[in-house]
VOBADREN-597798 format. One record per atom (N, C-alpha, C, O): x, y, z negated; atom name; residue number from 1; residue in one letter. Coordinates in pm, whole numbers, padded with zeros to 5 digits. Atoms other than C-alpha are relative to their C-alpha. Layout:
<pts>
PT      u      v      w at   i aa
PT      X      Y      Z CA NUM  A
...
</pts>
This chain:
<pts>
PT      u      v      w at   i aa
PT  00061  00128  00028  N   1  X
PT -05467 -20408  11009 CA   1  X
PT -00129  00026 -00077  C   1  X
PT -00129  00092 -00180  O   1  X
PT  00125 -00011  00073  N   2  X
PT -05829 -20423  10910 CA   2  X
PT -00006 -00107 -00106  C   2  X
PT  00073 -00203 -00103  O   2  X
PT  00006  00089  00115  N   3  X
PT -05933 -20605  10596 CA   3  X
PT -00018 -00146  00037  C   3  X
PT -00097 -00181  00124  O   3  X
PT  00015  00145 -00016  N   4  X
PT -05891 -20980  10581 CA   4  X
PT -00089 -00049 -00113  C   4  X
PT -00078 -00003 -00227  O   4  X
PT  00089  00052  00101  N   5  X
PT -06155 -21175  10398 CA   5  X
PT  00002 -00152  00006  C   5  X
PT -00008 -00212  00114  O   5  X
PT  00001  00145  00011  N   6  X
PT -06141 -21533  10277 CA   6  X
PT -00099 -00037 -00109  C   6  X
PT -00092  00015 -00221  O   6  X
PT  00099  00042  00099  N   7  X
PT -06429 -21699  10102 CA   7  X
PT  00045 -00130 -00066  C   7  X
PT  00094 -00222  00000  O   7  X
PT -00032  00120  00077  N   8  X
PT -06370 -21955  09828 CA   8  X
PT -00127 -00083 -00009  C   8  X
PT -00228 -00038 -00063  O   8  X
PT  00117  00087 -00003  N   9  X
PT -06608 -22246  09876 CA   9  X
PT  00022 -00114 -00098  C   9  X
PT  00127 -00179 -00096  O   9  X
PT -00005  00108  00100  N  10  X
PT -06677 -22493  09593 CA  10  X
PT  00123  00010 -00089  C  10  X
PT  00183 -00093 -00123  O  10  X
PT -00115 -00024  00089  N  11  X
PT -06400 -22340  09376 CA  11  X
PT  00129 -00063  00053  C  11  X
PT  00217 -00099 -00025  O  11  X
PT -00121  00056 -00061  N  12  X
PT -06139 -22472  09620 CA  12  X
PT  00096  00114  00034  C  12  X
PT  00107  00157  00149  O  12  X
PT -00088 -00115 -00014  N  13  X
PT -05885 -22194  09565 CA  13  X
PT  00121 -00035  00086  C  13  X
PT  00169  00048  00163  O  13  X
PT -00118  00041 -00077  N  14  X
PT -05596 -22391  09713 CA  14  X
PT -00026  00011  00150  C  14  X
PT  00058  00061  00225  O  14  X
PT  00034 -00007 -00142  N  15  X
PT -05772 -22420  10048 CA  15  X
PT -00016  00145  00045  C  15  X
PT  00025  00182  00155  O  15  X
PT  00017 -00142 -00032  N  16  X
PT -05864 -22050  10039 CA  16  X
PT  00135  00068  00015  C  16  X
PT  00152  00153  00102  O  16  X
PT -00135 -00058 -00009  N  17  X
PT -05497 -21960  09980 CA  17  X
PT  00065 -00042  00131  C  17  X
PT  00131  00040  00196  O  17  X
PT -00055  00047 -00127  N  18  X
PT -05394 -22176  10278 CA  18  X
PT -00059  00078  00117  C  18  X
PT  00012  00118  00208  O  18  X
PT  00068 -00073 -00107  N  19  X
PT -05653 -22004  10498 CA  19  X
PT  00051  00144  00005  C  19  X
PT  00076  00197  00113  O  19  X
PT -00049 -00137  00007  N  20  X
PT -05537 -21661  10379 CA  20  X
PT  00142  00010  00057  C  20  X
PT  00172  00100  00134  O  20  X
PT -00139 -00001 -00049  N  21  X
PT -05171 -21743  10445 CA  21  X
PT  00002 -00015  00152  C  21  X
PT  00079  00053  00220  O  21  X
PT  00010  00020 -00145  N  22  X
PT -05262 -21867  10795 CA  22  X
PT -00040  00130  00069  C  22  X
PT  00019  00167  00171  O  22  X
PT  00047 -00126 -00059  N  23  X
PT -05448 -21542  10868 CA  23  X
PT  00110  00105 -00004  C  23  X
PT  00127  00181  00092  O  23  X
PT -00109 -00098  00012  N  24  X
PT -05153 -21334  10743 CA  24  X
PT  00111 -00029  00101  C  24  X
PT  00167  00064  00159  O  24  X
PT -00103  00036 -00097  N  25  X
PT -04908 -21526  10961 CA  25  X
PT -00046  00038  00140  C  25  X
PT  00031  00096  00217  O  25  X
PT  00052 -00030 -00134  N  26  X
PT -05131 -21488  11269 CA  26  X
PT -00008  00150  00024  C  26  X
PT  00008  00195  00138  O  26  X
PT  00010 -00145 -00018  N  27  X
PT -05174 -21115  11206 CA  27  X
PT  00139  00064  00014  C  27  X
PT  00149  00180  00053  O  27  X
PT -00135 -00053 -00016  N  28  X
PT -04794 -21073  11204 CA  28  X
PT  00050  00079 -00120  C  28  X
PT  00151  00149 -00111  O  28  X
PT -00038 -00077  00118  N  29  X
PT -04775 -20927  10854 CA  29  X
PT  00138 -00041 -00052  C  29  X
PT  00219  00045 -00084  O  29  X
PT -00128  00046  00054  N  30  X
PT -04483 -21143  10739 CA  30  X
PT  00115  00044  00089  C  30  X
PT  00222  00081  00039  O  30  X
PT -00104 -00043 -00094  N  31  X
PT -04285 -21061  11053 CA  31  X
PT  00029  00149 -00018  C  31  X
PT  00145  00191 -00016  O  31  X
PT -00017 -00144  00019  N  32  X
PT -04345 -20690  10998 CA  32  X
PT  00071  00031 -00131  C  32  X
PT  00158  00118 -00137  O  32  X
PT -00067 -00021  00129  N  33  X
PT -04243 -20709  10633 CA  33  X
PT  00149 -00030  00010  C  33  X
PT  00231  00043 -00045  O  33  X
PT -00140  00037 -00017  N  34  X
PT -03921 -20883  10729 CA  34  X
PT  00074  00108  00080  C  34  X
PT  00187  00143  00048  O  34  X
PT -00063 -00102 -00084  N  35  X
PT -03849 -20621  10996 CA  35  X
PT  00019  00130 -00077  C  35  X
PT  00118  00201 -00054  O  35  X
PT -00008 -00126  00075  N  36  X
PT -03911 -20332  10755 CA  36  X
PT  00086 -00009 -00125  C  36  X
PT  00103  00090 -00196  O  36  X
PT -00082  00017  00120  N  37  X
PT -03689 -20474  10483 CA  37  X
PT  00121  00092  00003  C  37  X
PT  00162  00145 -00101  O  37  X
PT -00116 -00087 -00016  N  38  X
PT -03394 -20275  10619 CA  38  X
PT -00029  00098  00113  C  38  X
PT -00109  00071  00202  O  38  X
PT  00017 -00102 -00104  N  39  X
PT -03373 -19960  10830 CA  39  X
PT  00059 -00051  00131  C  39  X
PT  00168 -00109  00135  O  39  X
PT -00045  00040 -00132  N  40  X
PT -03342 -20027  11201 CA  40  X
PT  00015  00127  00085  C  40  X
PT -00081  00202  00103  O  40  X
PT -00024 -00118 -00081  N  41  X
PT -03183 -19759  11419 CA  41  X
PT -00089 -00005  00124  C  41  X
PT -00118 -00112  00176  O  41  X
PT  00086 -00003 -00119  N  42  X
PT -03401 -19644  11710 CA  42  X
PT  00060 -00070  00121  C  42  X
PT -00013 -00134  00197  O  42  X
PT -00063  00066 -00115  N  43  X
PT -03147 -19769  11966 CA  43  X
PT -00008 -00151 -00014  C  43  X
PT -00032 -00222  00084  O  43  X
PT  00008  00144  00026  N  44  X
PT -03144 -20114  11806 CA  44  X
PT -00145 -00047  00017  C  44  X
PT -00169 -00156  00070  O  44  X
PT  00141  00036 -00014  N  45  X
PT -03525 -20116  11793 CA  45  X
PT -00038 -00009  00148  C  45  X
PT -00108 -00102  00188  O  45  X
PT  00030  00004 -00144  N  46  X
PT -03546 -20034  12166 CA  46  X
PT  00057 -00125  00064  C  46  X
PT -00010 -00191  00144  O  46  X
PT -00062  00120 -00057  N  47  X
PT -03302 -20313  12251 CA  47  X
PT -00078 -00125 -00039  C  47  X
PT -00100 -00213  00043  O  47  X
PT  00073  00117  00048  N  48  X
PT -03494 -20562  12037 CA  48  X
PT -00135 -00012  00070  C  48  X
PT -00174 -00120  00114  O  48  X
PT  00130  00001 -00066  N  49  X
PT -03830 -20463  12184 CA  49  X
PT  00014 -00041  00147  C  49  X
PT -00068 -00117  00199  O  49  X
PT -00024  00034 -00140  N  50  X
PT -03688 -20488  12537 CA  50  X
PT  00028 -00150  00015  C  50  X
PT -00024 -00215  00105  O  50  X
PT -00033  00143 -00003  N  51  X
PT -03546 -20834  12466 CA  51  X
PT -00125 -00084 -00024  C  51  X
PT -00147 -00184  00045  O  51  X
PT  00124  00073  00027  N  52  X
PT -03877 -20951  12318 CA  52  X
PT -00093  00003  00121  C  52  X
PT -00156 -00098  00154  O  52  X
PT  00086 -00011 -00118  N  53  X
PT -04065 -20822  12622 CA  53  X
PT  00050 -00090  00112  C  53  X
PT -00030 -00155  00180  O  53  X
PT -00055  00087 -00103  N  54  X
PT -03827 -21004  12857 CA  54  X
PT -00030 -00146 -00031  C  54  X
PT -00064 -00223  00059  O  54  X
PT  00028  00139  00039  N  55  X
PT -03873 -21327  12661 CA  55  X
PT -00148 -00034  00024  C  55  X
PT -00180 -00142  00074  O  55  X
PT  00143  00024 -00024  N  56  X
PT -04253 -21291  12672 CA  56  X
PT -00030 -00016  00148  C  56  X
PT -00106 -00104  00188  O  56  X
PT  00021  00006 -00144  N  57  X
PT -04244 -21226  13046 CA  57  X
PT  00050 -00132  00058  C  57  X
PT -00018 -00194  00139  O  57  X
PT -00056  00125 -00049  N  58  X
PT -04017 -21525  13111 CA  58  X
PT -00088 -00118 -00040  C  58  X
PT -00110 -00210  00039  O  58  X
PT  00087  00108  00048  N  59  X
PT -04243 -21747  12901 CA  59  X
PT -00129 -00004  00081  C  59  X
PT -00177 -00112  00117  O  59  X
PT  00123 -00006 -00078  N  60  X
PT -04553 -21627  13087 CA  60  X
PT  00023 -00050  00143  C  60  X
PT -00061 -00122  00198  O  60  X
PT -00030  00046 -00135  N  61  X
PT -04387 -21684  13425 CA  61  X
PT  00019 -00152  00004  C  61  X
PT -00027 -00219  00097  O  61  X
PT -00023  00145  00008  N  62  X
PT -04278 -22033  13319 CA  62  X
PT -00134 -00073 -00011  C  62  X
PT -00154 -00176  00053  O  62  X
PT  00132  00061  00016  N  63  X
PT -04635 -22112  13209 CA  63  X
PT -00078  00004  00132  C  63  X
PT -00143 -00093  00169  O  63  X
PT  00073 -00016 -00127  N  64  X
PT -04778 -21978  13537 CA  64  X
PT  00053 -00099  00103  C  64  X
PT -00026 -00160  00176  O  64  X
PT -00058  00093 -00096  N  65  X
PT -04534 -22187  13743 CA  65  X
PT -00042 -00143 -00032  C  65  X
PT -00070 -00222  00059  O  65  X
PT  00039  00135  00041  N  66  X
PT -04620 -22498  13543 CA  66  X
PT -00144 -00028  00041  C  66  X
PT -00175 -00137  00088  O  66  X
PT  00140  00017 -00037  N  67  X
PT -04994 -22441  13603 CA  67  X
PT -00016 -00019  00150  C  67  X
PT -00096 -00101  00196  O  67  X
PT  00011  00007 -00146  N  68  X
PT -04944 -22388  13976 CA  68  X
PT  00052 -00132  00055  C  68  X
PT  00003 -00180  00157  O  68  X
PT -00058  00125 -00049  N  69  X
PT -04737 -22704  14013 CA  69  X
PT -00089 -00120 -00031  C  69  X
PT -00077 -00225  00032  O  69  X
PT  00087  00113  00037  N  70  X
PT -05002 -22922  13849 CA  70  X
PT -00111 -00023  00096  C  70  X
PT -00191 -00115  00078  O  70  X
</pts>
């Protein structure tokens, strides 16, 4: 992950924190932290990655079918 930068405009720190949190969520940092909280065996990691890939593929196919039907 390359450096994230958030500028505080007009001393609006609350808004800057919201923007930073949004960027962290989009970069996947929170998901990675949650995944690294406990050790995951390589076999379990492979199964999880395979399942995620299947879900992404199914979602993409569903989106493509929806576009073609419109």
